[in-house]
N, C-alpha and C positions, 0 to 999 in steps of 0.2 A: 409451739410456743408456750402455752398453758401448762405443759407437762411439767411436773416438780423434778429437781435434778435429782432426787433419791430416787425416781422410778426408771431413771437410764441406765442403760445397762455399761458398764464401764469395761467389761474386759469382753474380748471375741470370746468365741466359745472355744476355741483351741486354748487361749489363756485362762480360762477358769479351768478347763481341765489340767493343764501343767500346776496350777497354783494349789489346786485341791486333791487333785490324784496324783501325779507325775511324782512332784517334790516331796509326796508324802507316802511314797513308796520306799520307805528305808529299811525295809527288812533284808538280811544278808545271811547267808549260810556260814558258818565257820565252827572251828573245831573246839565244840563247847566241854570237852571230854580231856582237854589237853591244859597243861600248866604252861608257863613262858618259857620255862628251861626244858621242858619236853619238847617243844619247838624248835628250841635250839639245838637240841642232841638230834633231832630228825633232819636239821640242814647239815649239822657234823657229818652224818652217815653218808649225804649226800654229796657235798663236797668239801672232803676232809681236807685236801690240800689247798684249796682256794684262799687267798688272802680274807681273811675277815677285819683287820684293824691294821690301821698304819699310824705311825707317828711321825717326829722328825727325823727320828734315827733308829726307827725298829719298825717290825712288822709281825703280826702273828697269823699263821693259818687257822683256818676252824678246829683243826684237830689239836693245834698247839695251846690255843684260848680253851677250848675243852677241857685239856688236861690240867691246866693250871688252874682252873674254877673247880675242877674236881679236889683237887689236891686243897685249896682252902675251903672247899665244904667240907671234907673229911677232917680237917684240922680243926673246926668250929665244933663240928660235931664231937670231936675229943673235948672241948670246951665244955659241951652240956648244952649245946645250942641244939633245938629241936622246931618243931611246928609251931608258929605264931610266935617265936623268939625274935625281940627287934633286935636287931644288928646295925649300928651305925658306919656309914661308910664317908671318912673325910679325908678325902685327896684332891689332888691338883688333876687336870685332866692328862692323862697319861694311859697308857695300857694297862695298868694296875687299876684304873677305874673299872674299868669293865670286867677283868677277871675279880675284882672283889665284888662287883654287884652280882654274877652270874654265880660264883660260888656262893652267895648268901642266900639267893634263892634256891640255889641245889640242896643247900642243907635243910632246906624246907622253912627257911627263918624269912623275917619281915624286914625289908631293904628300908633303912631310914637315911637318905642323902644328907648330908652337912656339907656347906660351902665353907672352906677353910678360910675364905674373905670376910665371913661374918664376924659382927663383934662378939666378943667373949662372953657377953651376958647374953644374948641370944642364942648361941650354940649349946649355954650350962642350961637355957630354958628347955630347948627341944630334947638335949638327953635324957634330963630328968622327967619331962611330960610324956615322952614315950619310953622311958623305962629301959632304956638300950642296955642290954645286957654285954654286950660286946662293940667294941670301936675299932675299925679296922683305919689306919692313917698310916703318914710316912713320917720317919724320924724326924726331918726336919720341921714337921708343921708342930710337933711336941710343945715347944714353948709357947705357942701362942691358944693350946687348946684349954679347956676348963678343965678341973679336976672331973672327974668320972667315977661314979660308984659301981661302974661293970670294969671288964677286962679290958685294956688296951694292948692292941697288939699293931706292930708296924709291917706293912707289907714287905717293905725293903729290905730291913734288917732282919726278921724272922725268917724271909723266904727260904734261908737251908734248911730250918726246920721243918716248915709247911711243904717243902718239895719231898720230905722222906715219907710224905702222906701217898696213899693211893691216888692213880692219876685215872682211876675207873668211874665209871659214872656210878653215886651214890643210889642208894634204893628210893625210890619216891615216897616221899612222907606227905607231900601237898595233895591238895585237891583243886579243881577249878575255882573255887568258891573261897580258899583260903586268901588271907591275906598277903599281897605280893609285896607291897610299898604302904608307908607312911611319910607323904609329903606337906609340909607347913605353909600355911598361907603368909602373907607380908607382915600380917599384925598392923596394918596402915591405919585399922580404924577397932584397933584394941591388942589383944592378946592373940600373937600368933594361934592358930588352931591347926591340928593335924588331921588332914584327909586320907582315910585310909581307901585303898585301891585294890580290888581280888585280880587273880589272874585272868578270870574269865573277862571281866569289864575292860582290861587293857587288850586283850586279843581280840575283843569287839571293836575297839578303836581301830586296832591294825588293820582287821578286815575290812574295816572302811573306806581307811586310808589307801591298802591294796588294791581295792577295786574303784575307788575316785580317781587316784593317781597313780596307776600301775608301773611298777618298775620295768624298764628295758635291760637287756641283758650286759648291757656295757657301760651303765652308771656308776657312779662313784660319788657317795656322800660324804658328809663331814660333820664333827660332833663338836659344836661350840657353845652352848647354852651353859647356864651356872646348872649344878648337878643338884641345887635346889628346884628348879624348874622342873614340871613334867613334861617339857620340851626336850631336855637330857633323855629320859627315856626313850622317848619316841625317838630321837637323833640316834641313839645305840640301837636300840632293839629292832624297830621297823625294818632297816635294810637288813641289818643282822640275820633275821628270821627269813629273808629270801635270800640269801646268799650273794648279798650286795656290799661290796667293801667300803668301810667308812675310814675317813682318816680324820683323827686326834687333833682338833687346835689348842694349844697351848694360850695359857693366857697371855705371856708376853707378845705372842705374835697377833690374836686376837686386839689388843690395845695400839698396835700400829695397823692402821689402815691398807696401807699400801704393802706392809709385809704379809697381811692376811689374803689380801689379793693376789698376791705373787705366789703363797703356797695353794689357793684353790686352784691357778693356773698350773702349777709344778706337777699336782696330781690329779689334773682333767676333773676336778670336781663339778659334777653337772647337777647337782641338784642339794639346795639347803631346805631342810625340813623345818 
């Protein structure tokens, strides 16, 4: 009865081991010599004809997505885009979103996502702060976008010109330590700030997720987060690099909960990341 509370053992030996040892054993082996798009190309070689992405009216196999991304990459390189060049992507959630993202990375450039629903002032700040050299967008979004000092390319209307470029994988110019993306904070406590992420850091996150929550063969994922959130990168790439199909959810569907649920059921989506 006279013993101070501070001397009482609050944990059993098993609980103490779990807290200090088990939960801190976080080391995982992952391919530290690869970039994100290298991993994607490896998956393409394994499952070329498997469905990679689905939307309301179309779908792309791994091979088709890779070819389109390669054409975007080669076109960007013809515009002078190279290693560490910031390239913006301001599109709605469509198949073109993933094509643009992978095309930017395959060109060795830095992916800068821009949510088209953001205020013009915020988009203008991000374009200037990141020093975006090329902006990929869609023609119907041009009216709401701020003026850019860089080249503006519409993935839809310019596609005939893009499609004339090679569909083969471009030479690798990025390293695992290269910048893969720049994501901006909300700016709720001041000016938004760009957060730089490398290929290696993102694949490290993927390795943890694949270990903690492994995919099963029959899974289907979906992409519904804003482009400006890191969640969108995880929604697109984590399943894609493991051969798991992903359903792209457009804004109009996402705003209607009942329609959103029906879409998940229609495509038998098993996981929301």
